C-alpha positions, 0 to 999 in steps of 0.5 A, a space after each residue: 353556496 361557497 365562494 371561490 375563496 372558500 373552495 380554494 382555502 379548503 383545497 390548500 388544506 388537503 394533503 399535498 404530494 411531497 417529493 421524496 429523495 430517490 435513493 441511489 440504486 444499489 449495484 450488484 458487482 462481479 468482483 474478480 481476484 486473479 492469481 498474482 504473477 509478479 515475481 514473489 508477490 504472495 499477498 492477495 487483496 481479499 481474504 475468505 472472511 471478506 468474500 463472505 461479507 461481499 457475497 452476503 451483500 449481493 455481490 459475486 466474487 470470482 477467485 482464480 484457482 490458486 490465487 490465495 496459496 501464497 498467503 495460505 488461503 486455500 480454494 476450499 476456504 474461498 469456496 466455502 465463503 461463497 466465492 466462485 473458483 474460476 479456472 479460465 483466466 480469460 473469463 475471470 477478467 470479464 468482471 466489473 471490478 478487478 482487484 489486484 495487489 501488483 500492477 497489471 502486466 501487459 498480458 493481463 491488460 489484454 484480457 481486461 474488458 473495456 470500461 472495467 474498474 481496476 484497483 491495484 498498485 501503480 508502482 511509479 518506479 517501474 511504470 512504463 508508458 506502454 502500460 498507461 497507454 494500454 489502460 487508456 485504450 481499454 477505457 478503464 477506470 484505474 485506481 492506484 491504491 497506494 494513493 488512496 487517502 483515509 478520512 484523516 488524509 493519510 495514505 491508508 494502504 501505504 501506512 498499513 503496509 509501512 506498519 508491517 514493514 517497520 515491525 518486520 525489518 526489526 525481526 529480519 535484523 534480529 535473524 541476521 545478527 544471530 549465528 544461524 544466518 552467519 551473523 555476529 552471534 548477538 541477541 537482538 535487544 539487551 539483557 542485564 550486564 550486557 550493552 544493548 543492541 544499537 539501531 540506527 534508523 534513517 527516516 522518521 515516517 511510519 516505517 521508521 516509527 514502527 521499527 523504532 517501536 519494535 526495537 525499543 520493546 526489545 530493549 535496543 538503543 535507538 537513534 533516528 535521523 530525518 531531514 524533517 524536524 516535524 517528522 522527528 518531533 511527531 515520531 518522538 511524540 508517538 513513542 512511549 520513551 525518549 530516543 536520540 533524534 537528529 537531522 541528517 548531518 554527515 558527521 553525526 550520522 557517521 558517528 552513529 554508524 561506526 558503533 551501530 549493530 543495525 542500520 535501517 533505511 526507511 526514507 520515503 521518496 518525494 519525487 520517485 527516488 530517495 536520496 543516497 544519504 550513506 555513501 560507500 565510505 561510511 558503510 566501510 566504517 561500520 562494524 564487521 558483520 553489522 546489518 543493513 536493512 534497506 527498506 527504500 531499495 524499491 525507490 533506489 535505496 538510501 545506502 550507496 552499496 545497496 542493490 536489489 535482492 529477492 526473498 530467495 537470495 535476500 542478502 549479500 556482503 559488502 565491506 564486511 556488512 550484511 545487506 538485506 535489500 528485498 523490495 517487497 518485505 510485506 510479502 514475507 508476511 503475506 497472510 498478515 499483509 493480506 488481512 491488512 489489505 482486505 480490511 481497507 478494500 472490503 468497505 470500499 467495494 461495499 461502498 462501490 455497490 451501495 453508491 450504484 457504481 464508481 461514478 457516484 462513489 468518487 463523487 462522495 469519497 474524495 479519499 478514494 478519488 485521490 487514487 484515480 489515475 485513469 477515469 473512463 479512458 482519460 488520464 487524470 494524473 498530471 504527474 503521469 501525463 507530464 512524465 509520458 507526454 500524454 494528454 491530461 484531463 481534470 478528474 474533478 471536472 469529469 466526475 462533476 460532469 458525470 462523463 
């Protein structure tokens, strides 16, 4: 007869149950893409090719009829990719996730359902307290995509759009230097025996860098000004050839402006509005029929003579200088910009479903979490709370508590 110790030893040798890590249950999402109603906004957040990826991963994509027309994506293309074309705008807004390019209007917020996830621009320069209060009342989770960060800490959407705007600004300048737009009749760049076009760029960020790249590739003489030596050094390191760089000093800047053919304002605001670094007197000393492209106009502009224009009437003359001051330059190349946006948003939406919802995804993706300004009806952006005198709650604590 076996003793108790022997029986216990044999029991220990038997196969034991082990605890397996439970996988998060994948959530099938209903993703809505409404038609943009903001003035001259032609971009769309998700293209037909990305719709096919989302549908193949078990999600339903609802696209409002005509939503892709501005970027030349037909309803037929979306339908063939697996999207459902929706004609009832009210029904469209009853989705799990609402994908927009421009911020939602008050009429659109009224249509949203409580607890919805909204991904759109925040656009601080035009934001009103009534918009924030309405979103809070709906108890939505709202993400401003211009504040989402990539793995390297860069603002993913801002950088992508800035690359497009920097390149496009140079093409616009070339257009308005030509006779067809009543410019001085110059070819943008340089040819043998003729002095090259002089381009002054204010700001050494992403817009400034890609404007410089495009101008250099066309044979221009480029001068870049910024108030940060670090950004100037980084820009110079990223370019394939040496360019003139300088901190913003009025005398040095004025000397460059007096001979330039094109001046591009690409300074990014630190606290809502950009500093005006070129006054009216300096603009008055620029050559006749030279061109100003004020990319920073949506944040106030860095030329004193600038004021907002639009794609239908994009330019005006001031001190014999052509001013192009359209705030939404990326919408001029809406199809390219839409592809850039969909490359960013599609992986985020797939992650959202794979993690089983917004709560779990925000826990694991800190870069996306950086874009959250309202979480389940709680205002989590301290700057907005102070600006509109509204109660603030810490997002990290809300996510950690799984509220």
